[in-house]
Structure formats: structure tokens, C-alpha cells
C-alpha positions as CSV (number, residue, x, y, z in Angstrom):
1,T,131.1,-22.0,3.6
2,S,131.1,-18.5,5.2
3,L,128.0,-16.5,6.2
4,L,128.1,-12.7,6.0
5,R,125.6,-10.1,7.3
6,V,124.4,-7.2,5.1
7,Y,122.7,-4.1,6.6
8,P,120.8,-1.4,4.7
9,S,123.7,0.9,5.6
10,L,125.9,-1.0,3.1
11,A,128.0,1.6,1.2
12,I,128.5,1.7,-2.6
13,K,131.8,3.4,-3.3
14,Y,133.3,4.7,-6.6
15,D,135.6,7.4,-7.8
16,P,133.3,10.2,-9.3
17,R,136.2,11.6,-11.3
18,F,135.8,8.8,-13.8
19,L,132.1,9.3,-14.3
20,N,130.1,11.9,-16.3
21,S,126.6,13.2,-15.4
22,Y,124.9,10.3,-17.3
23,T,126.8,7.4,-15.8
24,D,126.8,9.0,-12.4
25,Q,123.0,9.3,-12.6
26,L,122.7,5.6,-13.6
27,I,124.8,4.4,-10.7
28,E,123.0,6.7,-8.3
29,T,119.7,5.3,-9.4
30,A,121.0,1.8,-9.1
31,K,122.3,2.6,-5.6
32,H,118.8,3.8,-4.6
33,R,117.2,0.6,-6.0
34,L,119.7,-1.5,-4.0
35,Q,119.2,0.4,-0.8
36,T,115.4,0.2,-1.1
37,F,115.8,-3.6,-1.6
38,L,118.1,-3.8,1.5
39,K,115.5,-2.0,3.6
40,D,112.4,-3.7,2.3
41,E,113.3,-7.2,1.3
42,K,111.5,-9.7,3.6
43,H,111.0,-12.7,1.3
44,L,111.8,-16.1,2.9
45,S,113.3,-18.5,0.3
46,P,111.8,-22.0,0.5
47,N,114.9,-23.5,-1.2
48,V,118.0,-21.8,0.1
49,K,118.9,-22.9,3.6
50,F,121.8,-21.7,5.8
51,Q,122.6,-21.9,9.5
52,I,123.4,-19.0,11.8
53,P,126.1,-20.1,14.2
54,E,124.6,-21.0,17.6
55,D,127.7,-20.7,19.7
56,E,128.4,-17.0,19.4
57,G,125.3,-16.2,17.3
58,I,125.1,-13.0,15.4
59,N,128.3,-11.6,16.9
60,S,130.4,-14.2,15.1
61,I,129.2,-13.2,11.7
62,L,131.3,-10.7,9.7
63,T,129.4,-7.7,8.2
64,L,130.0,-6.8,4.6
65,S,130.4,-3.1,4.8
66,S,130.7,-1.8,1.2
67,I,131.0,-2.5,-2.5
68,Q,133.8,-0.8,-4.4
69,I,132.8,-0.1,-8.0
70,E,135.3,0.3,-10.9
71,I,134.5,1.0,-14.5
72,T,137.7,-0.4,-16.1
73,N,137.4,1.0,-19.6
74,N,137.9,4.5,-18.1
75,N,140.9,3.5,-16.0
76,Q,142.6,2.1,-19.1
77,R,142.9,5.7,-20.5
78,D,145.7,8.1,-19.7
79,Q,145.2,10.3,-16.7
80,D,146.4,13.2,-18.8
81,D,143.4,12.7,-21.1
82,F,140.9,13.0,-18.2
83,E,138.6,15.5,-20.0
84,I,138.6,13.3,-23.1
85,V,137.6,10.4,-21.0
86,I,134.5,12.2,-19.8
87,D,133.6,13.5,-23.3
88,W,134.0,10.0,-24.8
89,T,131.9,8.3,-22.3
90,Y,129.2,11.0,-22.4
91,N,129.0,11.1,-26.2
92,N,128.7,7.4,-26.6
93,E,126.5,6.4,-23.7
94,M,124.3,9.4,-23.5
95,R,123.6,9.5,-27.2
96,E,123.0,5.8,-27.8
97,G,122.4,4.4,-24.3
98,I,123.0,0.7,-24.4
99,S,123.4,-0.5,-28.0
100,L,123.9,-3.8,-29.8
101,G,127.3,-5.1,-28.9
102,T,127.9,-3.0,-25.8
103,D,130.2,-4.9,-23.4
104,E,127.9,-5.9,-20.5
105,S,130.4,-8.2,-18.7
106,Y,131.3,-7.8,-15.1
107,E,133.4,-9.4,-12.3
108,L,132.1,-9.5,-8.7
109,I,134.4,-10.5,-5.9
110,I,133.0,-11.0,-2.3
111,P,135.6,-12.1,0.2
112,D,134.9,-13.8,3.5
113,K,137.9,-12.5,5.4
114,K,139.3,-9.1,6.2
115,E,142.8,-8.2,5.2
116,D,143.5,-7.2,8.8
117,D,141.6,-6.2,11.9
118,K,141.6,-2.5,11.0
119,T,140.0,-2.7,7.5
120,E,136.4,-3.2,6.6
121,L,135.1,-6.2,4.7
122,M,134.6,-4.9,1.1
123,A,133.3,-6.4,-2.1
124,H,134.6,-5.4,-5.5
125,L,132.6,-5.0,-8.7
126,K,134.4,-4.3,-11.9
127,A,133.0,-3.8,-15.4
128,P,134.1,-2.2,-18.7
129,T,130.9,-0.2,-18.9
130,V,128.2,1.1,-16.5
131,Y,125.8,-1.5,-17.9
132,G,128.0,-4.3,-16.5
133,I,127.9,-2.5,-13.2
134,L,124.1,-2.5,-13.2
135,H,124.1,-6.3,-14.0
136,G,126.6,-6.9,-11.2
137,L,124.5,-5.0,-8.6
138,N,121.5,-7.1,-9.6
139,T,123.5,-10.2,-9.1
140,F,124.7,-9.0,-5.7
141,S,121.1,-8.5,-4.6
142,Q,120.2,-12.0,-5.8
143,L,122.9,-13.5,-3.5
144,L,121.2,-12.0,-0.4
145,Y,118.6,-13.9,1.6
146,Y,116.3,-12.9,4.4
147,S,116.1,-14.8,7.7
148,R,113.5,-14.2,10.4
149,S,114.0,-15.1,14.0
150,E,113.6,-13.5,17.4
151,D,117.3,-12.5,17.6
152,N,118.7,-12.5,14.1
153,S,116.2,-11.2,11.5
154,G,117.7,-9.5,8.5
155,L,119.6,-10.1,5.3
156,F,122.5,-12.5,5.0
157,L,124.9,-13.5,2.3
158,P,125.6,-17.2,2.6
159,F,128.1,-19.5,0.9
160,A,130.9,-16.9,0.8
161,P,133.4,-16.3,-0.7
162,H,132.1,-15.6,-4.2
163,H,134.0,-14.8,-7.3
164,I,131.7,-14.3,-10.3
165,I,132.8,-13.6,-13.9
166,D,129.6,-13.1,-16.0
167,F,128.8,-11.9,-19.5
168,P,125.8,-12.4,-21.8
169,K,125.9,-15.2,-24.4
170,L,123.5,-13.2,-26.7
171,M,123.7,-9.5,-27.6
172,H,119.9,-9.0,-28.0
173,R,117.8,-10.4,-25.0
174,G,114.4,-8.8,-25.5
175,L,110.8,-8.9,-24.4
176,L,108.0,-7.7,-26.8
177,L,105.0,-6.1,-25.2
178,D,102.0,-5.5,-27.5
179,T,100.0,-2.6,-26.1
180,S,98.0,-2.2,-29.3
181,R,96.0,-5.3,-28.4
182,N,96.1,-5.0,-24.6
183,F,96.6,-1.6,-23.0
184,Y,99.1,-1.5,-20.1
185,P,99.3,1.6,-17.9
186,I,102.7,3.2,-17.6
187,K,103.3,2.0,-14.0
188,E,102.8,-1.6,-15.2
189,I,105.2,-1.1,-18.0
190,L,107.8,0.2,-15.5
191,K,107.2,-2.9,-13.4
192,T,107.9,-5.0,-16.5
193,L,111.2,-3.2,-17.0
194,D,112.1,-3.9,-13.4
195,V,111.6,-7.6,-13.9
196,M,113.5,-7.5,-17.2
197,S,116.5,-6.0,-15.4
198,W,116.4,-8.7,-12.7
199,N,116.8,-11.2,-15.6
200,K,119.5,-9.1,-17.3
201,M,117.4,-8.6,-20.4
202,N,118.5,-5.5,-22.5
203,V,115.9,-4.8,-25.1
204,F,112.3,-3.7,-24.5
205,H,110.4,-4.0,-27.8
206,W,107.4,-1.8,-27.4
207,H,104.8,-2.9,-30.0
208,I,102.8,0.2,-29.4
209,V,100.5,0.5,-32.4
210,D,98.8,-1.9,-34.9
211,A,95.7,-2.4,-36.9
212,T,93.7,-2.9,-33.6
213,S,94.4,0.5,-32.0
214,W,96.6,3.6,-32.1
215,P,97.2,4.7,-28.5
216,V,100.2,7.0,-29.3
217,V,99.2,10.7,-29.2
218,S,100.7,12.5,-32.2
219,E,101.0,16.2,-32.1
220,K,101.0,16.4,-35.9
221,Y,98.1,13.9,-36.4
222,P,96.0,14.0,-33.2
223,E,93.1,12.2,-34.8
224,L,95.2,9.0,-34.9
225,S,94.7,8.5,-31.1
226,E,91.4,10.4,-30.9
227,K,89.7,8.0,-33.2
228,G,92.1,5.0,-33.1
229,A,92.6,4.3,-29.4
230,Y,90.5,2.0,-27.3
231,D,89.7,4.9,-25.0
232,S,91.0,8.3,-26.3
233,K,91.0,9.8,-22.8
234,K,92.5,7.0,-20.7
235,M,94.1,4.3,-22.9
236,I,96.7,6.5,-24.6
237,Y,100.4,7.2,-24.4
238,T,101.5,10.8,-24.5
239,K,104.9,12.1,-25.5
240,R,105.7,12.5,-21.8
241,D,104.6,8.9,-21.0
242,I,106.9,7.6,-23.7
243,R,109.8,9.7,-22.4
244,I,109.2,8.3,-18.9
245,V,109.4,4.7,-20.2
246,D,112.4,5.5,-22.4
247,E,114.4,7.1,-19.6
248,Y,113.4,4.4,-17.1
249,A,114.4,1.6,-19.5
250,R,117.8,3.2,-20.1
251,A,118.6,3.5,-16.2
252,Y,117.1,-0.9,-17.7
253,S,94.9,-13.2,-32.6
254,S,93.6,-12.3,-35.8
255,E,93.0,-8.7,-36.4
256,P,90.2,-6.7,-37.9
257,P,90.2,-5.5,-41.5
258,S,91.4,-1.9,-40.9
259,G,92.7,-1.0,-44.3
260,Q,96.2,-0.1,-45.4
261,L,98.0,3.0,-46.6
262,N,97.8,3.7,-50.3
263,P,101.3,3.5,-51.8
264,A,100.3,5.0,-55.1
265,I,99.4,8.5,-53.9
266,P,101.8,11.3,-52.8
267,E,99.7,12.0,-49.6
268,T,100.9,8.7,-48.2
269,Y,104.5,9.8,-48.3
270,T,103.7,13.2,-46.9
271,F,102.1,11.4,-44.0
272,L,105.2,9.2,-43.5
273,N,107.6,12.1,-43.8
274,E,105.8,13.9,-41.0
275,L,104.8,11.2,-38.7
276,I,107.8,8.9,-38.6
277,P,110.3,11.6,-37.6
278,E,107.9,12.8,-34.9
279,I,107.5,9.4,-33.3
280,A,111.2,8.5,-33.8
281,S,112.1,11.6,-31.8
282,Y,110.2,10.3,-28.8
283,F,112.7,7.5,-28.3
284,T,116.5,7.6,-27.8
285,D,117.0,4.0,-29.0
286,K,118.9,3.7,-32.3
287,F,116.6,1.0,-33.7
288,Y,113.1,1.6,-35.1
289,H,110.7,-1.3,-35.9
290,A,109.2,-0.8,-39.3
291,G,106.6,-3.6,-39.1
292,G,106.0,-5.6,-42.2
293,D,104.2,-8.7,-41.1
294,E,101.0,-10.2,-42.5
295,V,100.7,-7.5,-45.2
296,N,97.4,-8.0,-47.1
297,L,98.0,-7.0,-50.7
298,N,94.5,-7.7,-51.9
299,C,93.3,-4.2,-51.2
300,W,95.8,-2.9,-53.7
301,E,94.2,-4.9,-56.6
302,S,92.5,-1.8,-58.0
303,L,95.8,0.2,-57.8
304,V,97.5,-2.4,-60.0
305,Q,94.7,-2.0,-62.6
306,Q,95.1,1.8,-62.6
307,N,98.9,2.0,-62.6
308,E,101.9,0.4,-64.2
309,H,102.7,-1.4,-61.0
310,T,102.4,-4.8,-59.5
311,K,101.3,-5.3,-55.9
312,E,104.9,-6.3,-55.0
313,S,106.4,-3.3,-56.8
314,L,104.0,-1.0,-54.8
315,L,105.2,-2.7,-51.6
316,N,108.8,-2.2,-52.6
317,K,108.2,1.5,-53.3
318,F,106.5,1.9,-49.9
319,V,109.2,0.1,-48.0
320,T,112.0,1.8,-49.7
321,S,110.6,5.2,-48.9
322,L,109.8,4.2,-45.3
323,Y,113.3,2.9,-44.6
324,S,114.9,6.0,-46.1
325,I,113.0,8.2,-43.7
326,I,114.0,5.9,-40.7
327,T,117.6,6.0,-41.8
328,K,117.6,9.8,-42.1
329,E,116.5,10.0,-38.5
330,G,119.6,8.1,-37.4
331,K,117.7,4.9,-36.7
332,T,118.4,1.4,-37.9
333,P,115.2,-0.3,-39.3
334,I,114.0,-3.7,-38.0
335,T,111.4,-5.6,-40.0
336,W,109.4,-8.8,-39.6
337,Q,110.7,-11.7,-41.7
338,E,107.9,-11.7,-44.3
339,M,109.7,-8.8,-46.2
340,I,112.6,-11.2,-46.8
341,T,111.1,-14.7,-46.8
342,E,107.8,-14.0,-48.7
343,H,108.2,-10.8,-50.6
344,N,112.0,-11.2,-51.3
345,L,112.7,-7.5,-51.0
346,E,116.3,-6.4,-51.3
347,L,116.6,-4.4,-48.0
348,P,119.7,-2.6,-46.8
349,K,122.0,-5.1,-45.2
350,D,122.1,-3.3,-41.9
351,T,118.4,-4.0,-41.5
352,V,117.6,-6.3,-38.6
353,V,115.1,-9.0,-39.4
354,Q,112.8,-10.4,-36.7
355,V,111.7,-14.0,-37.2
356,W,108.3,-14.8,-35.6
357,R,106.7,-17.6,-37.6
358,N,109.0,-20.5,-36.9
359,S,112.7,-21.0,-36.0
360,T,113.6,-22.8,-39.2
361,M,113.4,-19.4,-41.0
362,V,116.4,-18.1,-39.0
363,K,118.9,-19.9,-41.1
364,E,117.2,-18.7,-44.4
365,V,117.4,-15.1,-43.3
366,V,120.9,-15.3,-42.0
367,E,122.1,-16.9,-45.2
368,K,120.8,-13.8,-47.1
369,G,123.2,-11.7,-45.1
370,Y,120.9,-10.1,-42.4
371,R,121.2,-9.9,-38.7
372,V,118.3,-11.7,-36.9
373,V,116.3,-11.4,-33.8
374,T,114.4,-14.6,-33.1
375,G,111.2,-14.8,-31.2
376,S,109.5,-17.5,-33.2
377,G,106.0,-18.8,-32.5
378,D,107.0,-22.4,-32.1
379,Y,108.6,-21.6,-28.8
380,W,108.5,-18.0,-27.7
381,Y,104.9,-16.9,-27.9
382,L,103.8,-16.3,-24.3
383,D,100.4,-14.9,-25.4
384,C,99.3,-18.2,-26.9
385,G,98.4,-19.7,-23.5
386,Y,99.1,-23.2,-22.2
387,G,99.7,-25.5,-25.2
388,G,98.3,-23.0,-27.7
389,W,101.5,-22.6,-29.7
390,Y,101.6,-20.8,-33.0
391,G,103.4,-23.8,-34.5
392,N,102.7,-27.5,-34.3
393,N,105.0,-28.3,-31.4
394,V,102.4,-29.1,-28.7
395,E,105.1,-29.9,-26.2
396,G,106.5,-26.3,-26.2
397,I,110.1,-26.1,-25.1
């Protein structure tokens, strides 16, 4: 029932001894985002109503002065192993960033009373990892509301005290953005990442190339973007562009007949062995999407007649080679479900299978022993427009 006041001068405190350069950078970036929010937020909520006391007015409202941050996994380690703590955190979080299964839980405590007249009113945010801290700071910002009046304009935190224990139900909470069909400038992608962080999503699936266009600039094969982008001067993503998105993300139709690679000739595998490691090196994420949907095998008909192969055996040869290259680069392959449900390929069991056709295929793939990301067309296809679902469920969800 208490109302607190929050000023842009709100302090975010933590013990820097328990952070390395990477986690310190993440928290400093989060602090800057929150301070910008505290300074600039002027949105008036049409739904959340609270009363500023009329008798003593603004002077009767307590001010929340600071948030104390604590990364609890570090504190559980022996103080004598202080250097080991730093190395352990840096090696895991800097090398992999947030990975599947990272503990993203947090606990946020906002009191409505001081311990005594001499102390400041302080909130506490605890989490096992820095990613829980980032989620907790987002939650804190979502508890604040702007009020505009002649005397009392500013940000307030109503309905105190708060004690929030939060953790994600699902490990993979992603958004797929297809820039091969619709080009998005880098600044718009960064805005998308902001919105994802507000909703505590943790995977940005960048569908960056397809049969429609190839906007990625390759240093080894520059003709890919020169001849395959919508606009080879403006509608492209350079290595620097990709690094910007990658770093920012860590701190959070029918298609034309374009032809396919020829799996029967050695030049194809030379191309893969040079291109895949280059593109994989642009990203720090440990997963690499290998594609595999809507493969048109008809163009391989002549290859079958010339070789002792079937179309399916050619596909298996190509996929086996591709996955081997991805694995050698330290990445885990992700594939669309057709490789499992239609072509029945025996893929490595650490492969992640993404189901897109309909949700009933999830069980089929899981029963074959694979991990699944579901984004099925009967519910989750935002590009289909109002009522234009991929499946037959006209009601949507």
C-alpha cells in the first residue's frame, strides 16, 4: 500500500571485487540504460492508478535511494580462491555469453520502510548470474510509473513493498527475424533487441540469408552479396555490422527458384569449408542454424542418373559434411524439422531441431531423442498477418 519516489540519481551499488571486466561491462551498460530511463520516461499509464498523499504531499513520500546488486554464485566461493572466481566467471561468460540452461533467476526486494532514521531506503537484487541481474533491473524499471502534475511530476513506485522471485519457465525464448526477405537496418535490429530484453527473451535468431537474397558481406566470397543482395551498396550487413548486433545482443511466402548447391562435386565442399568457418567466426553464439527446410530435390535428378546415389543419399552426404564443419568450429547445429520428419536423417543427438510446420510434430521429434525449439506455423507465425495462419487454425491462439 506504500508509494515510493524514485529520482534519476538512484544509485546502483555492487562490489566490483566479485566482477570481471565482462560482467562489469554488462552491469555498467545496464546501469546506463536504467539511468536513461529514469531521466527520460514520461509515459502516463492509462491503467495503473495511485494516489499521492494530499495532507503532506510529496514530503511524506519516502525516496528509494539505491539498489544493491549481488551475484550470489560468486559469493558462494571461498574468499581465498578470489582469482579463481574471476577466471571462472570470465572464461564461461565471456566465451559463451548466455547459453542454453544458464540460470537466469533473480530475487528483487523493495522495502517500504527504513531500518532506522539514519539509513537510506535501499532495494536488493540478487541473482546467481549477471543475466538474472539484467532481468531484475528490467523488472524494476517496469514497476515505475510517471505522474504529471504541477507539484509532483516524476517517477513513482507504487504498491510497495515488493518481493519478487522470478525465473524463466522455458530455457529458449526466441524471436526469429528474417532479413533475407525484408531488410532491416542495424539500428532497427538493435531496437528489436531492446524490446526482446524488456520481455526477457534470450535468443535472437537472425535468419540472415536465404534463396531470396544474400545480404552478408563475405571476405572470401564477396560476389555473394555483390550479386545476391537486394541493394549491394545499402542493403547489406558487413562483418562490423554483425559484430555490433552480436555484442549488443549479449549486453540482451513462397520463394523464387534460385537453384541449390551440387552435392556431387568437390567444389561444393571447398566452398562450405571456407565460407562456414568465416561466417561462424562473426558470431560468439555457440549455436549455428544449418537450415534444411523445404529442400527441393528435383534439381538433383540428373545427378542420380550420373552417379551411384539416390537424392536422399546425396542430401545425407551434404548434411553430414556441413554438420562436421559446424562442429569443428565449436558450434552446435540447429536444423529445421524436415531433416528429421521427412528425410529421416540420423543426425548427431546434440543437434537442436526447430519445428515450424505445426505443433503436432514436436512430440515426434522429441521421441526421436532430439531437443526441440518450437515456433510452429499454426500459432507463432507473426508474418502471416491477421488470420493468415500457416495451418488451418483460423482462430489463432
